[in-house]
N, C-alpha and C positions, 0 to 999 in steps of 0.2 A: 168812557167818557167822564170828565170831571165837570163839576161846576165851580166857577170862580165868582167871588163877590168884590165888586168895586164899590167904594163909597162915592157919595154924591160929589164931595169936594174934589176928588180925583178926576171925575168925569167933567165937572165944570172947568177945573184948571186946564184939562186937555183941550177942551173946545175953546177956551180963551185964548189958547196959544195957537194962533191962526196959522203960522208956518208949520208946526207939528201936526196939526189936524189936516191941513191941505196935502201935506206929503204923505200921510198914512192913508187917506182916503183915495188919493191918486194912485198909491201902490196897490191897493185893494182892488181898485176899479181896474187897473191894467191886469191884475191877476185874473180876474173874472172874464175879462174882454179876450176870449180865447181866439177869435178872428182878427183881432187888432184893428177894427174898423172905428173905434172911438165911441161905439154905441154898445149897450147891453141889450141883447135880445131876451125875450122871455125864456128861452132855453138856456141862455147863459146865466140868467138870475135863478132860473129854477133850480140848477145845481146847487147854488149857495142857500136858496131857501130850503132845499130838501135837506142839506146838511146840518141845518139848524135843528130839525127834528122837533119842530114847535109843539106839534100835537101828538107825536108818536111815542113820546115817553111822559111819564109822570114822576119826578124826582128821580130820573136816570133810569127807571124801569120801563122797558118797552111795554106799550098797551095797545089793545086793539083798535084801529082807526078806520073809520068810514073813508074809503078812497075818494067817494064824490065830495065829501065835506073837505077832504085835503086840497083837492082841485080848487074848490071855491076859496079856501084860505089862501092859497098860492096866488091864484088870480087876483084876490082882494090885495095881497101884499104888492104884486108887481105894479098894480095901478097906483097904489101909494106913491111908489117911486117915479111913475111915468106921468109927471105933472101935466105935460101937453097932450097926453094920451095919443101920441103917435105911434105906439107899438114899440118903442125902443126907449132906453133910459141912457142920457147923455151923462158926462161927468158932473155937470152943475146940478142936475137932478139928483144924481147920486150922493152927491156931497150935501145938498140941503136935507134931503130925507134922511140920511145918515145922522146929521145934526139933529133933527127933529126927534128921530127914535132914541137916541142917547139922552136927549132932554126930557123925553116923556117921563113925566112922574119924578124927575130927578133934577129939576130946576134948583132945588134947594140944596145947599151943601151937605144937608144931614140926610139924604137919602141914600139908597144902595141900589146896585144893579147887578142881577145875577147873569153870568154869561157862561154858556156852554162851551167847552172846548172842543176842539177838532178842526182838522183840515185848514189849517193856516190861521184860524180864529186867535188861538192863544198868542202867536207871534203878533198879530195885529194888535191885540190888547197891550202886549208888552211894550211894543215900540209906540204906540200911540199915546199911551198913559205913562210911560216912562217908569213902570213898574215891573219888578219881577214876580211872576206868578208861579208858585210852587204846584 
């Protein structure tokens, strides 16, 4: 797994391009919606969250992680997306939270975002930001 760095200007430019952002988010949502019901269940989102390996690595190196803590983190992340707390995430919730997460700490054009590669995320970043990532 590699880590890619996106500068703040690239992120802001992508978010300002409503059409590109909406297409990319809609495509990612459709990819995650394995039963095609227009909603992301906890189980569907969990696959994506686990793929991010938020706490299981430190600078790309596997580290020992408490399973109970991981469950709490994944539960918390799911609730971040589930704005109406109905137990599923619809496209609008997914789009809004994706935008917020991309902007978090990067509202300025001089910030950077480190992104872990894997399981389609590289393609999402390349398509969404219009950059080739090596």
